[in-house]
C-alpha positions as CSV (number, residue, x, y, z in Angstrom):
1,M,20.4,-20.2,-27.8
2,V,19.7,-17.0,-29.7
3,I,16.1,-18.1,-30.5
4,L,15.4,-18.9,-26.8
5,N,16.7,-15.5,-25.8
6,D,14.4,-13.9,-28.4
7,V,11.4,-15.9,-27.2
8,V,12.1,-14.8,-23.6
9,L,12.4,-11.2,-24.6
10,I,9.2,-11.3,-26.6
11,F,7.4,-13.0,-23.7
12,C,8.6,-10.3,-21.2
13,L,7.6,-7.5,-23.6
14,A,4.1,-9.1,-23.9
15,C,3.7,-9.3,-20.1
16,F,4.8,-5.7,-19.7
17,L,2.4,-4.5,-22.3
18,C,-0.5,-6.5,-20.7
19,M,0.3,-4.9,-17.3
20,L,0.5,-1.4,-18.9
21,Y,-2.8,-1.9,-20.6
22,F,-4.4,-3.1,-17.4
23,L,-3.2,-0.1,-15.4
24,L,-4.3,2.2,-18.2
25,I,-7.8,0.7,-18.1
26,L,-7.9,1.2,-14.3
27,L,-6.8,4.8,-14.6
28,L,-9.3,5.7,-17.3
29,W,-12.2,3.5,-16.1
30,E,-12.3,3.5,-12.3
31,K,-13.4,6.9,-10.9
32,H,-14.3,6.3,-7.3
33,C,-15.1,3.8,-4.5
34,V,-18.5,3.2,-3.0
35,D,-18.9,2.7,0.7
36,D,-21.6,0.0,1.4
37,Y,-22.6,1.7,4.7
38,D,-24.2,4.8,3.2
39,N,-23.6,4.3,-0.6
40,S,-21.4,7.4,-0.5
41,K,-18.9,7.8,-3.4
42,H,-15.3,8.7,-2.7
43,P,-12.6,9.7,-5.2
44,M,-9.5,7.7,-5.8
45,G,-6.8,8.5,-3.3
46,S,-9.3,9.6,-0.6
47,T,-9.5,8.5,3.0
48,W,-12.6,8.7,5.2
49,T,-14.3,7.3,8.3
50,N,-17.8,6.0,7.8
51,G,-20.8,5.6,10.2
52,R,-19.5,2.1,11.3
53,C,-16.4,3.8,12.6
54,N,-14.4,2.1,9.8
55,R,-11.5,4.1,8.3
56,C,-11.5,3.5,4.6
57,I,-8.9,4.2,1.9
58,C,-9.8,4.3,-1.8
59,S,-6.8,3.6,-4.0
60,L,-6.2,2.5,-7.5
61,G,-8.5,-0.4,-8.2
62,E,-9.2,-1.3,-4.6
63,M,-10.8,-0.1,-1.4
64,E,-9.7,-1.2,2.1
65,C,-11.5,-0.5,5.4
66,C,-10.4,-1.2,9.0
67,D,-12.3,-0.3,12.2
68,T,-10.8,2.5,14.2
69,S,-9.2,0.0,16.6
70,G,-7.1,-1.3,13.8
71,R,-8.7,-4.7,13.1
72,P,-9.5,-5.4,9.5
73,A,-13.1,-5.0,8.5
74,I,-13.1,-8.2,6.4
75,G,-16.2,-9.3,4.5
76,R,-17.9,-6.0,4.2
77,R,-20.3,-6.6,1.4
78,G,-20.9,-3.8,-1.1
79,C,-17.5,-2.1,-0.7
80,F,-16.3,-1.9,-4.2
81,V,-14.6,0.3,-6.8
82,S,-17.0,1.7,-9.3
83,S,-16.8,3.5,-12.6
84,Q,-20.2,5.3,-12.3
């Protein structure tokens, strides 16, 4: 029973370290989001409305855009998070 507890503890620690490493990479690597409408760059944590009347939010590792009526703007090609 003690060995099983140790294995579970080591597994949980490994998962935690992997998640911590992933978040650290995101924080150090990703600098901004790029809007596909006009290729404008927006810093992490920013919110803007583009020329398509989509309100966009750039957050850690992702970008989400919705049109101003509140419907999701799904399938917008070129909306991505970039490190450049």
